[in-house]
C-alpha positions in Angstrom: -102.5 -75.7 67.5 -103.8 -77.6 70.4 -102.1 -80.8 69.2 -98.8 -78.9 68.9 -99.1 -77.6 72.5 -99.9 -81.1 73.8 -96.8 -82.5 71.9 -94.6 -79.7 73.3 -95.9 -80.3 76.8 -95.3 -84.0 76.5 -91.8 -83.5 75.3 -91.1 -81.1 78.2 -92.3 -83.7 80.7 -90.2 -86.4 79.0 -87.1 -84.2 79.2 -87.6 -83.5 82.9 -88.2 -87.3 83.6 -84.9 -88.1 81.8 -83.0 -85.5 83.8 -84.6 -86.6 87.0 -83.8 -90.3 86.3 -80.2 -89.3 85.4 -79.9 -87.5 88.8 -81.4 -90.3 90.8 -79.2 -92.9 89.2 -76.2 -90.7 89.6 -76.7 -90.2 93.4 -77.8 -93.8 93.9 -74.4 -95.0 92.6 -72.6 -92.9 95.2 -70.9 -94.7 98.1 -72.6 -94.3 101.4 -70.2 -93.1 104.1 -72.2 -94.7 106.9 -71.3 -98.2 105.5 -67.5 -97.5 105.8 -65.3 -98.9 108.4 -63.5 -96.5 110.9 -59.9 -95.6 110.6 -58.0 -96.5 113.7 -55.8 -93.9 115.5 -53.4 -92.5 112.9 -51.9 -89.2 111.6 -53.2 -85.9 112.6 -56.3 -84.3 111.1 -56.6 -80.5 111.0 -60.1 -79.2 111.0 -60.5 -75.6 109.8 -63.7 -73.7 110.5 -64.1 -70.2 109.2 -67.0 -68.3 110.8 -68.4 -64.8 110.5 -71.2 -63.8 112.8 -72.1 -67.4 113.6 -72.8 -67.1 117.3 -75.9 -69.2 117.1 -74.3 -72.1 115.4 -70.6 -72.4 116.1 -70.7 -73.9 119.6 -73.1 -76.7 118.7 -71.0 -77.5 115.6 -67.7 -77.7 117.4 -69.0 -79.6 120.3 -70.3 -82.3 117.9 -66.8 -82.5 116.5 -65.1 -82.8 119.9 -67.0 -86.1 120.4 -65.5 -87.8 117.4 -64.2 -91.4 117.8 -61.1 -90.3 115.8 -59.3 -88.4 118.4 -56.0 -87.4 116.8 -57.4 -84.0 115.7 -56.6 -80.4 116.0 -59.0 -77.5 115.3 -58.2 -74.1 113.8 -61.2 -71.9 114.4 -61.0 -68.7 112.4 -63.0 -65.7 113.5 -63.5 -63.7 110.3 -64.2 -60.1 111.4 -67.3 -61.0 113.4 -69.4 -58.3 115.0 -71.3 -60.6 117.3 -70.0 -63.1 120.0 -68.5 -65.6 117.6 -65.0 -64.8 118.6 -65.8 -64.9 122.3 -67.4 -68.3 121.9 -64.4 -69.6 120.0 -62.1 -68.4 122.8 -64.3 -70.2 125.4 -64.1 -73.4 123.3 -60.3 -73.0 123.2 -60.2 -72.9 127.0 -62.3 -76.0 127.1 -60.1 -78.2 124.8 -56.3 -77.7 124.3 -56.6 -79.1 120.7 -58.4 -76.0 119.6 -56.5 -72.9 118.3 -58.3 -69.7 117.5 -57.3 -67.1 115.0 -58.9 -63.6 114.9 -58.9 -61.8 111.6 -59.6 -58.1 111.8 -58.8 -56.9 108.3 -59.4 -58.4 104.8 -56.5 -57.9 102.4 -57.2 -56.6 98.9 -57.9 -59.2 96.3 -59.5 -61.8 98.7 -63.0 -62.8 99.6 -63.5 -63.1 103.3 -64.2 -66.8 103.7 -61.4 -67.8 101.3 -58.9 -65.7 103.1 -60.0 -67.1 106.5 -59.7 -70.7 105.3 -56.3 -70.0 103.8 -55.0 -68.4 107.0 -56.3 -71.4 108.9 -54.4 -73.7 106.6 -51.2 -71.9 107.3 -51.5 -72.9 111.0 -52.5 -76.5 110.3 -50.0 -79.3 111.2 -52.1 -82.3 110.1 -51.6 -84.8 107.2 -55.2 -84.0 106.2 -57.2 -80.8 106.2 -60.9 -80.7 106.7 -62.6 -77.5 105.6 -66.1 -77.2 107.1 -68.7 -74.6 108.0 -69.8 -73.3 111.3 -73.4 -74.6 111.0 -72.5 -78.3 110.5 -73.2 -81.1 113.0 -71.4 -84.4 113.0 -72.2 -87.8 114.3 -69.3 -89.2 116.3 -68.1 -91.7 113.6 -68.0 -89.1 110.8 -64.2 -88.3 110.8 -63.1 -91.9 111.3 -65.2 -93.3 108.5 -64.3 -90.4 106.1 -60.6 -90.9 106.8 -60.8 -94.7 106.3 -62.5 -94.1 102.9 -60.0 -91.5 102.0 -57.0 -93.7 102.6 -58.6 -96.8 101.1 -59.2 -95.1 97.8 -55.9 -93.1 97.9 -57.6 -89.8 97.4 -56.4 -86.2 97.3 -59.9 -84.8 98.0 -63.1 -86.3 99.5 -66.4 -84.3 99.7 -69.5 -85.5 101.4 -73.1 -84.6 100.7 -74.8 -83.9 104.1 -78.4 -84.0 105.2 -80.0 -80.6 104.6 -82.5 -80.1 107.4 -85.5 -77.9 106.6 -88.6 -77.8 108.7 -91.2 -76.1 106.6 -93.0 -77.3 103.5 -92.0 -74.5 101.1 -88.5 -74.5 102.5 -88.2 -78.2 101.8 -89.6 -77.7 98.3 -87.0 -75.0 97.7 -84.2 -77.2 99.0 -85.4 -80.0 96.6 -85.5 -77.6 93.7 -82.0 -76.2 94.6 -80.5 -79.7 94.8 -82.1 -80.7 91.5 -80.8 -77.6 89.8 -77.3 -78.2 91.2 -77.4 -81.8 90.0 -78.7 -80.9 86.6 -76.0 -78.3 85.9 -73.0 -79.8 87.8 -73.6 -83.6 87.7 -71.4 -84.0 90.8 -71.4 -87.8 90.7 -69.2 -87.6 87.7 -66.4 -86.5 90.0 -66.0 -90.2 90.9 -65.1 -91.1 87.3 -61.3 -90.8 87.0 -61.7 -90.2 83.2 -63.9 -87.2 83.7 -62.7 -83.7 84.3 -65.8 -82.9 86.3 -65.1 -82.2 90.0 -67.2 -81.0 92.9 -66.9 -79.8 96.4 -69.3 -79.1 99.3 -68.6 -76.6 102.0 -69.9 -78.7 104.8 -67.2 -81.3 104.2 -64.1 -80.9 102.0 -61.4 -83.2 103.1 -58.0 -82.8 101.4 -54.5 -84.1 101.7 -52.4 -81.2 102.9 -49.7 -82.2 100.4 -52.1 -82.1 97.5 -53.7 -78.9 98.7 -50.3 -77.1 98.8 -49.3 -78.6 95.5 -52.5 -77.4 93.9 -51.8 -73.8 95.1 -54.1 -73.5 98.2 -57.1 -71.1 98.4 -54.8 -68.5 96.7 -55.9 -70.2 93.4 -59.6 -69.4 94.1 -59.3 -66.4 96.4 -62.0 -64.4 94.5 -64.4 -67.2 94.0 -67.7 -67.0 96.1 -68.3 -70.7 95.4 -64.9 -71.6 96.9 -66.0 -75.1 98.1 -67.2 -76.1 94.6 -64.2 -74.5 92.9 -61.7 -76.2 95.1 -63.0 -79.6 94.0 -63.5 -78.6 90.4 -60.0 -77.1 89.9 -58.2 -79.9 91.8 -59.9 -82.5 89.7 -59.0 -80.7 86.5 -55.4 -80.4 87.8 -55.3 -84.2 88.0 -55.9 -84.9 91.7 -57.9 -87.9 92.8 -61.3 -87.0 94.1 -64.6 -88.6 95.1 -68.0 -87.6 96.4 -70.0 -89.7 98.9 -73.2 -89.3 100.7 -73.3 -88.9 104.5 -76.9 -88.2 105.2 -76.8 -89.9 108.6 -73.4 -88.6 109.7 -73.4 -85.0 108.7 -76.2 -82.5 109.0 -76.6 -78.9 108.0 -79.5 -76.8 109.4 -80.9 -75.1 106.3 -82.1 -71.5 106.5 -85.1 -70.9 108.8 -87.3 -69.4 106.1 -87.4 -68.8 102.4 -86.4 -65.2 102.9 -83.3 -66.3 104.8 -82.5 -68.8 102.1 -82.6 -66.1 99.4 -80.6 -63.7 101.5 -78.0 -66.4 102.3 -77.6 -67.4 98.6 -77.3 -63.8 97.6 -74.5 -63.3 100.1 -72.6 -66.0 98.3 -72.4 -63.8 95.3 -71.8 -60.6 97.2 -69.3 -62.0 99.8 -66.7 -59.4 100.8 
């Protein structure tokens, strides 16, 4: 009996090592956005940020975007029924920079999840050749947009998603982030999105850059209006529909402040599944 347990334990370790190696090799083969050249001034980029009760994050995020070296940008900030000062802060940012437009949503139509509806409404006001869907808690280095757009155009993509740096300050929180990312990699194998022969697609809420023409041809967020994992589903479904997609890493260009505690992390992930 003891020998059987040792064998089973050894097999379990071997399986985990194989899976870990597969994930490490997969991510190692991803292109690094920091190494990309910057796109010179070109067509308009529309950045769409949907936020609900993000008064602590939204200003820092948008200010980091306003410093981008790629300047031909417009912002559509969508206040999704916030009960805090998110809408007020958005209005102040709009007064600060004429490239910012603010939408306030007061009611959620039946058959929609809140964030999906907010992103969709934002897209209807966008005039750019490209749409960047991002979250209210993301901080960008000044070259992020220009490098992403250069990569996008060089590879003739319809969708580009970028893996950001997830910033966690505490040991157990860092451990949880590592476990979460490993689980995501194991089940989704996101690096396979770069294989044109694969139907696997992916998307990350911090940075989903799409061609407006491809997004509208696909069917917009109306195609995924009841999906709580809208960012992932947008990438997956666009890839399955035949659109060209890639995922890159941008660990030194894009950063997301992870939840402040394990409790906040669990609550936040639960909200993804209960989003109204």
